[in-house]
N, C-alpha and C positions, 0 to 999 in steps of 0.2 A: 501067414498074415491074418489078422483078425478081420471081422466084417466091417465094411465101409458104412459110414453113417450117411444116408441119403441127403438129409438136410444140410450137413456140412459140405458134402460134395457139390450140391447145388449152389451153395453160397460161394464156394471157391470158383465154380464155373462162372458165376456172375462177375467176380473180381477179375478173372482172367480175360473176360470180354473187353475190359478197358485197355488191354494191351494193343488192341487193333484200332484202326480208324483214327478219329480225332481225339479219342480219350474221353468222350462224353456219350452217355446213353440215357434213354428214357425207359420207363417200365414197359411200354409196348415194344420197344426195340429188344429188350431182354426176353419178353414172351415169344417174339418171333424167332429170335436166334436160337434159343434153348428149347423151344417147344414145350414150355411149362405153363401150367394154369395161371391165370391172372392173379388169383387170390394167393397162390404160393409165392409168386414174384413180389407181390405187394408186401407180404409178411417178411420175406427175406430182405428186400430193399429197406424196409423200415428198420429192421434189426441192424443191418450193416450201417445205416446212417446214424442210428443211436449210438453205435460204438466207434464212430468216426472213421470207418473204413471207406465210406463214400460220403460226399456232401453235395447239396444242390448247387448247380451252376448259377452264379449271380446273374440276375436279369433273364434267366431262362427257366421259368417254372416247369417242373416235371422232368428236368434233365439233371443228370448226376455226373460227377467226376470222382476220381479217387481222392480220399481224404488224407489226413496226416498220419493215420495209424500205419498204413502200408509203408509209408516213407520211414517211419520210426523203426519198424521191423527190419526193413531193408538196410537201414543204416547200421543197426545193431549187428546184423549178419555180416555186413562188410567189415565192421570194426573187428569182430572176432575172427573172421577169416584172415584179415591182414595180420592181426596179432599172432595167430597161430603160425602163419607162414613165416613172418619175420622172426618170431620167437624161435622157430626151428633152426633158422639160419644162424642166429646169434648163439643159440645153445650149442650148435656144432662148433662154432669158433671157440667158445669158452672151453668146451670139452677137449678140443685139440690142444689147448694151452695147458690145462691141468691134468688131463687124462683121468678125470673122474666123471661120474654121472651128473648131468645137468638137466634140470627141469624148468619149465615155465608153467605157472598155474594161475588160475583165476578163482575168485571167491564166488560161491553160490550158496546163499543162506549161511549156514554154519560149517559148510564143507568147502574144501578146495577141489578143483578139477584140473588135472594136469592136461595141458593142451599141446605141449611139446616136450620131447625127451631125446637126449643123445647119451648113449652108453659109454662107459669107460672101456678101454681095451684090456684092463686087468682081468685076470682069472677070477679074482674075488671082486664082485661088484653088486650093485643094487638090482633086485628083481622088481621091476615096476613097469608101467606102461602108460602111454598117453591115453587119456580118457578115464583113468582111474580116479576115484573119489575117496577122499580121506577127511576125517574131522579136522577142521582148521586149527584147533587149539593144540593139536599134537604134532604139527609140522612147522618148520621154519617159514615156508612160504605162507602158510595159513596165519601164523602169528604176525608176519609182516603185513599181510592184508588186513587183518583185524585191527592192527595198530593204526592203520591209515583211516579208519572210520571215525566219524564224530562220536562223541559220547552218547547222544540220543540214539544214533544208528546202532552203535555197539550194544547198548542196553536192549534195543528192540530184538536183537538177535540172540544175545546171551544175557539172561536175567540174573540178578544177584543170587537167586536160589536155584540156578540151573544145575542139572545133574550131568556133569561132563564125563563122558566115558574115558576109560583108560585103555590105551593100546599096549602100554608097557608099564612096569612099576615106576618109571620116571615121568610118565605123562602127568600134566597138570590137570587136576580134577576139581579144584576149588576156584570158583569165579573170581574171588577176591585176589587170589594168588595170580591168576591169569591177568587181571587188570594191572597188577604191579609189574608183571613181566612186560606187558604191552607198553607201559609208561617208559620203561627202560629202552625198549626198542624204538620208540618215537624219538628219544633223545639221541640214540646212537645212529639211527637210520639203517641198522643192520639187525637181522634176527638170527639167533643161533638156537638150534635144537639138538640136545644131546641125548640120544637113545630114547626119545619120547614116542616115536612112531614105529621104531624098529630097534630091538635091543642091541643090534650089532652095527648101527649106523648113526652118524651125526651129520648135521647139515647146517649150512649158512644160507641166508637169503637176503636179497636187496629189492627195493621197490621199482616197479616199472610204471612210468607216467605217460599219459597221452599229451596231445598238444595243449590241452587246457590246464595241465599240471596235476590232474587227478590220477591217483594210483589205480591202475586198471589190472595189474598183474604183479607177479613177483618171480624173480629168477633165483633158483637155488642150486647149490653144489652139494652133492651127497657123497659121504666118504665112509667106507667101512672102518670100524674102530682100530683095526690093525694098521691103518695108515693115518690115524688121527693124532694130532698133538697140538699144543698151544701155538707153536710156530706155524704149523700147517693151517690152523684155523685163521690166524691173522693173514696169511698169504691168500687164503681162499676168500676171506671177507673182502679184501681189496679187489680180487678178480671178479667176484660176484657183483660188487658195486660198479665196476667198470663195464661188465657185460650188461647189467640192467640199464646203465646210462646209455650205452650204445643202442639197446632196443628202444629205450624211450626216445632217443633222437630219431630213430627210424619211424616212430609213430608221430613225429612232429613236435616233440617237446624240446624246448630250448631252456637250458638252465640259466639262472641269473648269476652273473659273475660276482 
């Protein structure tokens, strides 16, 4: 493990003090509890307040409570923790139905990160792992997630002159061609990837929505080409959509009839 940064450690020590007592502290309280110099505490408190990690208590000058930023970080952690746990359960159910590899992934920048995975029982199956990161434009889950972005958001991530890497000869490397593909995905509500991230595998993916209706993840089913066909694709598209809908429901989404 690398060296700990003293200033960061002290800032975190201050934040953790708010877990005790009535949840409010003054600078002298912090000095006394942590045995730190007053000038150091003043600088750290000023910085934490400037970043909304702590705020002054109304009507109590010099006293602080936790600000909105820790709540936002905690909420994001809870969302992703729930998504991963629920995603693993749904992925297991889908995999038991089709006996193919099922993933749940989220978008980070221009990459996807797999947060859940259940393997097929077949001897020939995908070699992958939860936590793996891949270029979004090369995967069905990634294209599904990119297709869910607004045009300004998509452009901020993938410029018109972006240099898209190729994982296989079938990978889309032209941003214009990618945008055409994403338009089709938006219309169908299903993404298909044929040997774009792995020359021996094709995938289908469907969107996962939270309680607000926002797409927060995608669920995919991956199939080695020896078991891939048009009929199988149609069957798996329906199953992926059903699995994604179940996961969305678990996250609080209610579809409009």
